[in-house]
N, C-alpha and C positions, 0 to 999 in steps of 0.2 A: 425307881420304877417310872416308866414313861407316862405322861399325862394322857389318859384316854378320853378326856372330855375336850374334844377339839372341834373346831369348825371345819377344818380341812385335814384330810387323811392322806394326801399325796404331797410330794415335794419334787421340784424339778431337779434332775440330776445331770441333764445334758442340755445345752442351749440349742435353739433351732439352727439349721444349716441352710444357707441360701444356695440356690442353684449355681453350680460351677460352670455352666455352659449349656448350649442347645442340647436338648434330649436328656438333660440331667435334672430330675425333679428336686424341688426343695424338700427339706425334711423338717418336720415340726419338732418341738422340744420333747425330751424323754422324761416321763414322770415315773415315780416309784412310790410305793407305800412309805409313809413316814417311819414305819417300824422296821423297814429294810433299806432305807435310803442310802446308808453308808456302807452296808455290807449285804449284798444280795443273798437270798437263801441259797443254800447248797445242800445237795443230797449226800451229806457226809456219811450217813449210816449205810449207804449202798443199797438201800431198799428201793428198787426200781418199779416193781409191779405189785398188784394186789395179792398175788400169790406169795411174794416175798413178805408182805405185811403179816400174813398168817403163819407161814412156815417158820419164819425167824422167831416169832413169839412161841411157837411150839417147842423149838429148840431151847429157848431161853427160860421158859417157865412152863414145862409140860404138865405140872401138877396143879397149876392155878385153876380156879374155877373159870369156866368160859361161858357156857350156855345153861340157863336155869329156867325152869317152868314149874307151875303149880299143877299137881295132879288131882283129879276129881276122885273122891272115895265115897261113893254113894251120894248123900246130900252134902257132904263136907268137901272142903278143898284143903290139900296139904300145904305145908310150907314149901318154899322153893327147893326143888331137887336139881342137882347140878351135874353137868358133864365137865370134865377137865379139858384142857387144851389137847392133851394126848388122846383122850377118849374121843373127842370130836374129830381129831385128825384121822384116827383109824377109820371112822365112819366116812369121812370125806374121801379117803383113798378107795374105800369099797364102792361108794356111789360113783366116783369118777370112773372106776374100772367097769362098772355096770353100764354107764353111759357109752363107753367105747365098745363094749360087748354088743350092745343093741344097734350099733352102726354109726354113732356120732364120732366124727373126727375133728381135729382142731379146725376152728373157724365155722363149725356148725352153730346153729342157733338153738338155745334151750330156753323155754318159757317157764316162768314161775308165777302161779296164780293163787293168791290168798293172803290172809293176814300174817303178820310177823309171828314166827315160831322158830324153835331151834332147827327144824328141818329146812326152813327157808334159807338160813345162813349156811347150813351144811351144803345144800344144793348149789348155792352161789360159789362157795369155795371149791367145790368139785369142778365147776365150770372153769374157775381160775386156774386150777391145776392142770387142765388139759387144753388151755387156750380156746375154750368154747365160749361163744358170746352169750352172756346172760341177758334175757329179755323179760323183765318183770311186767306183769299185768296188774293194774290197780284192782284191788278186791272189790271196788265199787263199780267196776265196768260191767256193762250189760253184754249179752251174747253177741250183739252186732260188733261192738268194739273189739272183743276178744277174737272174733272171726277175722276182722280186718287186720289186727296185729299179727296173727298167725300167718296169714297170707302175705302181708307186706314184708315181714321180717324173715319169712320162710322158716318158721319154727318147726323142727322135726320131732322134738320131745318136749312135753310139758309136765312139770311138777304141779300138783294141784292139792290145795288144802281140802280136807274132808268136807268142810262147809261149802265148798265151791264145786264139788264133783257133779252135782245135778246140773248146774249152769254149764259146766264144761261139756258134759254129755249131750246137753241140749243143742249145742252148736257144732258138735263133732261132724254131723253129716256134711257141713259146709266147710270143713277144715281138712278134708282127706287129701287135698292136693299136696300138702307138705307134712302134716302131722302124722307120725307113725307110731308114737309111743306116748302113753300117759302113765304117770306114777302118782299114786295117792300118798299124801303125807301121813296117812293112817291106814286103816283097814279098807278093803274093797269087797263089796258084796258080789256074789256070783252073778246076780242079775246085772250089776254094773259092768262086770268083766265081759259078759256075753254081749251086752249092748255095744261096747267098744269093739270087740272082736268081730261082730257082724259087719263092721265097716273096715275090716282089715287093719285095725289099730290095736297094737298090743297094750295090755293093761296090767299093772303091777301094784301090789300094796307096797308100803315102805319097807317092811321087813323082807319081803320077797326080793325087792330090788337090791337091798343091802347084801343079802345072801348071794345073789347072782354075782355081784362084784367080788365078794370074798372067794367064790369058787373059780373066778376067771380074772385073776389079777392082770392089770395092764400098766406098763410103765408110764410115769407122768410125762406130760409134754408141756412144760412151763412156758408161759408167754414171754415175749420181749416187751420193753416199755412202750413201744410204738404200736403194739397190737391192740385191737379193740377189746375192751373189757366188758362193756355193757351197751345195750341199745335202750335208752330210757325214752319211753313214750309219754307224751302229755296226756292229760285226762280226757281230751277230746271235747272240751266245752265249746270250741269254735270250729266245728267241722270234725273231720276225721282226726284221730290222734296222730301226732307227728313224732317220728323217731329221731333221737339225737344220739350220734355215735360218740362214745367217750372211750378214750384209750386208757390203758393202765397208768400212763404218765400223767394224764389229766387228773386222775384221782389222787395219786401219790403226791403230786405237786401241791394240790390244795391242802392235803393233810399236813405236809411239811410247813406250808404257810400258816395254817392255824396253830400248829405246834410252836412255831416261832413267835406268833403273836401272843399266845398265852405266856410264853417264857418272858417276853418283854414286859408283860403285865404282872409278872411275879407269880403266875399260876403254872401248874403242871399236872398232867394226867399221870397216874401211877398204877402199878399193879394192884393197889388196894381199892381202886375206884370200882363202883358198881353203877351200871347204866340201866335205866328202865326203858325197854323197847316197846313202843306202841304206835308211834308215827309210822306211816307206811314205808317199808323198805323199797317199794316200787317208786318212791320219790327220792331224788338224788340227795336231798337234805339229810334224811335219816341214813341213807346208804353210806354217805361220807362219815357221819358220826360213828356208825358201827364199825366201819373199816378202821377208823382212828382208835376206837376202843380196843379192837383186836390187836392193832400195832402196839398198843401200850401194855398188852398182857392183862387187861382188866376183865371184869365180868359183865355179862349181859343177861338181865332177867326179863323175860317176855311176859306181856299181859295175857289174860285169859281170852282176849278177843271180844270182850263185852265192855262197852264204854261205861256202863253203870257200875262196873266192878274195878275201875281204875284206882279209885281211892283205896279200896281194900288191898289191891295188888301192891300199891306203893307202900302202904303200911307194913305189908309182909316182907317186902324186898328191902326197904330202907336204902334206897339208892343214894349215891353221892352226886349223880349227874342225871338231869331230867331235861329232855328237849321237848319243847312245846311250841304252839303258835298262839297268837293273841287271844283267840277264842278260849283256849284252855286257861290262860292266865287270868282272863277277864272273869271266868267262872270262879276261880279261886279267890280273886280279889273281891268279888261280890259276896261270896260266902263269908269271908273274913269281916267285911264291913257290917254284914247283918249281925254277926256275933258282937261286934263292937257297939253298934247302936242299941242292941238288946240289953247292954249293960247299964244303961241309964246315962243321965246327963253328966254326972261327975266322972264316971269311968271314961266316957267318950272324950271329955276335955283333957283328962290325964293322958290318954292315948295320943291325942292331937299334939299336946305339948311335947311328949316324948318323940313323936314322929318328926316334928320340925327340928328338934334339937339333934337327933341322931342323923337326920339327912344332912344338916349343916356340917356336922363333924365329918361325915363320910365324904362330902364334897371338898373337904380340905385334906383329903388323902389319909384320913385316919381309918384303919382297917375296920371292917364290920364288927368283929368280935371285941374290939377295944373302943368303939365309938361311944357306947353308952351302956356299960354293964348294969348300971342302976335301973335304967328303963327296960333293959332286957329281962331282968328278974321280975320287975314290977308288972310289966305289960306284955312285951313282945313274945316271950317264951310261952306265955299262957295261950296266946293265939296260935302259936306254932305247934306246941306239943299236944294239945288236947285231941286233935284229929289225926295227926300225922306221925308223931313219934319218930321223926327223922330230921336230921340236919344235914344239908348237902352243900356242895361247894359251887356248882355252876348251874346257871340257867343257859339254855341256848334258845335263840329266837329265830323262828322260821319265816317271819315276815318283818318288814321294816318298821312299821309305825305302831306305836302304842299311845294311848292317851297319856298326857304328861303325868297325871296323878297316878295312874297305874304303873307307869315306868318308874317313878320315884318310889312308889310303894314296893316295887320289886327290888330296887337297889337296897332297901333297908332290911331285906330278909325278914319281913314281918310275918310272912305266911309260910314259906317253904324254904327257899334257898337264896344264897347270895347270888345276885343277878347283875350282870353287866351287859347293857345293850350295846353291841358293837356293830349294829347295822348301819 
């Protein structure tokens, strides 16, 4: 296995070239990742687009769990309820047909506004299947930013989470130049429908839109690798949001690279993996992860949309993959240290001894599960199991820098999952 603790992650594979004459520029050296320096990545699996990622998994593993959510039943919440790849595909086909029926053609722009949920991913895949550009809106954006993106990207249809319907309706009067259809991810009240229709904007509930597609099937119009897949907008913290055009090849190449990196490190995503989706799909970080999960035929379980319930959702889902950012890990780290310190002087010292011993073993390339079985049973599993009841394989880090102690703490899998910082 390649050594991932390096000071440099690139190697020179071609020397610089001096100018050969007037008008001929010099060329600098060529560098490539150390993980691919001797054999560049190749798209050997012939998956060229985001639609390929999804459709090939449907063919390979139609009965695998794909999209899961927890349903509210009065004051209680159910365990995760799942749609298979084939079930999700059937809805994707219906939604894509409905989009074409209401007037969207390939290269049209479709907005998605709201928190992660199964409908979000289905709407995205429907866009992929008909070469329609997916334009996500951050669910934290205000009406001004939504209005700007609708006009700037020329969005003609917007899927809207139920929790964002009021915000969407508020800015509709200033979006009529391009926006012609809104689709709720849930139900739609008659008052909301009338409010939209008074502005000559058609409004559908999710079930109505799915039924529309089933009654009016339209053939797929899959994209080419050079076609635009998504227009990702920044959060707008420095002026107006900026849109970034990303092609299907941009996305699939990154996924190929990550897959290769994990392979070099001795890791691999499989159909048995389960991913917890709570980071915003409107950000490219989570979008890439979920596309990769789909390519692997693995499962995606969505949060309830409430930060306070994340711990509860993770406990119910028992994911093998969790993507977070430093603020999330810092919260977990702080909580674990509070438990350790509450145990008294002797327990804290035993923990610190085990921590240093296991860290030293892992830095010598001993695998996490074999680095210190004794301290796992004595200390670490008690910190791990009490609140989470889940052991997972990967952490993913969305920002580059963590405090050294927090980073080492993560490597040890003392709290949740085996973590390798590859930033």
